C-alpha atoms as one frame of an Amber mdcrd trajectory, in Angstrom:
protein
  66.117 176.381 211.943  64.653 173.867 214.372  62.856 174.947 217.525  65.867
 173.825 219.596  68.222 175.699 217.257  66.176 178.898 217.541  66.000 178.553
 221.315  69.756 178.058 221.610  70.368 181.017 219.301  68.325 183.231 221.636
  70.276 181.795 224.584  73.573 182.687 222.928  72.310 186.208 222.220  71.244
 186.599 225.839  74.584 185.269 227.088  76.473 187.824 224.957  74.181 190.598
 226.218  74.812 189.640 229.844  78.571 189.304 229.331  78.568 192.725 227.655
  76.550 194.285 230.476  78.938 192.866 233.078  81.978 194.136 231.150  80.521
 197.611 230.615  79.531 197.960 234.262  82.820 196.512 235.499  80.892 193.941
 237.511  80.874 190.182 237.720  78.413 188.158 235.688  77.022 186.798 238.964
  76.270 190.329 240.181  74.466 191.165 236.939  72.475 187.928 237.140  71.476
 188.624 240.745  69.943 191.951 239.706  67.703 190.482 237.015  63.968 190.434
 237.708  63.621 187.304 235.561  66.482 184.805 235.454  67.764 183.697 232.050
  66.888 180.293 230.616  68.880 177.186 231.507  71.026 177.139 228.344  72.027
 180.784 228.807  73.173 179.910 232.323  75.078 176.894 230.954  76.853 179.145
 228.441  77.701 181.727 231.097  79.084 179.036 233.427  81.208 177.644 230.584
  82.479 181.151 229.758  83.620 181.595 233.339  85.024 178.070 233.663  87.031
 178.205 230.428  87.741 181.945 230.294  91.489 181.667 230.868  91.962 178.918
 228.258  89.652 180.700 225.801  91.534 183.985 226.100  94.829 182.143 225.652
  93.570 180.546 222.433  92.070 183.804 221.170  95.380 185.583 221.803  97.290
 182.848 219.988  95.140 182.938 216.840  94.158 186.593 216.567  97.361 187.460
 214.778  98.268 191.160 215.167  95.145 191.778 217.301  96.005 191.816 221.007
  93.006 191.297 223.288  93.089 194.901 224.484  92.801 196.211 220.889  90.025
 193.808 219.913  86.442 195.047 219.815  84.800 194.075 223.101  81.891 192.305
 221.409  84.253 190.318 219.196  86.223 189.199 222.254  83.048 188.252 224.120
  81.637 186.315 221.151  84.956 184.498 220.671  85.175 183.694 224.381  81.605
 182.397 224.463  82.072 180.226 221.357  85.472 178.906 222.447  84.096 178.040
 225.876  81.154 176.272 224.283  83.533 174.186 222.144  85.630 173.324 225.211
  82.573 172.042 227.081  82.054 168.297 227.483  78.697 168.310 225.706  79.689
 170.762 222.986  77.454 171.138 219.940  78.999 170.344 216.540  81.841 172.669
 215.563  79.952 173.964 212.513  77.020 175.029 214.696  79.244 176.955 217.110
  81.116 178.696 214.279  77.919 179.601 212.427  76.287 180.954 215.583  79.350
 183.047 216.466  79.485 184.543 212.967  75.756 185.351 213.148  76.243 187.061
 216.522  79.122 189.088 215.064  76.954 190.098 212.074  74.156 191.235 214.377
  76.080 192.911 217.182  79.512 193.984 215.966  81.292 195.730 213.103  81.206
 194.977 209.366  84.599 193.262 209.537  83.754 191.230 212.622  82.084 188.194
 211.014  85.155 187.306 208.929  87.497 188.060 211.852  85.457 185.893 214.242
  85.209 183.104 211.661  88.966 183.084 210.978  90.047 183.130 214.612  87.403
 180.638 215.702  88.208 178.218 212.860  91.840 178.122 213.998  90.760 177.638
 217.611  88.403 174.818 216.602  91.258 173.075 214.744  93.468 173.458 217.829
  90.787 172.020 220.127  90.211 169.108 217.732  93.946 168.220 217.926  93.833
 167.981 221.738
């Protein structure tokens, strides 16, 4: 992995951690960020902004393609990873689709359940196809 790739991977991990913290505390991402002693790196902030900007569209797409898995039944980390990756793909300067999918699957392997990587990959692949058609 290149230095940029490793740096962006850490940024994605940090973004998921901050989204998770906000969800678990029932607070906004902005409130969680304001409490940090050291602000996150620029790419983490870019990912968090995209997650907030595209949240509604991302959740709509996740709901559409997570057949038989309503958002409220989905593992929180899976939903956060899917939202982050979908938002990243919806961004104007999105990385290549394969990079976003691979990173999301890696996050699911690290942070979620045994079945999460294949679930995240399947849902996200369908979302990526949908976005490509737009």
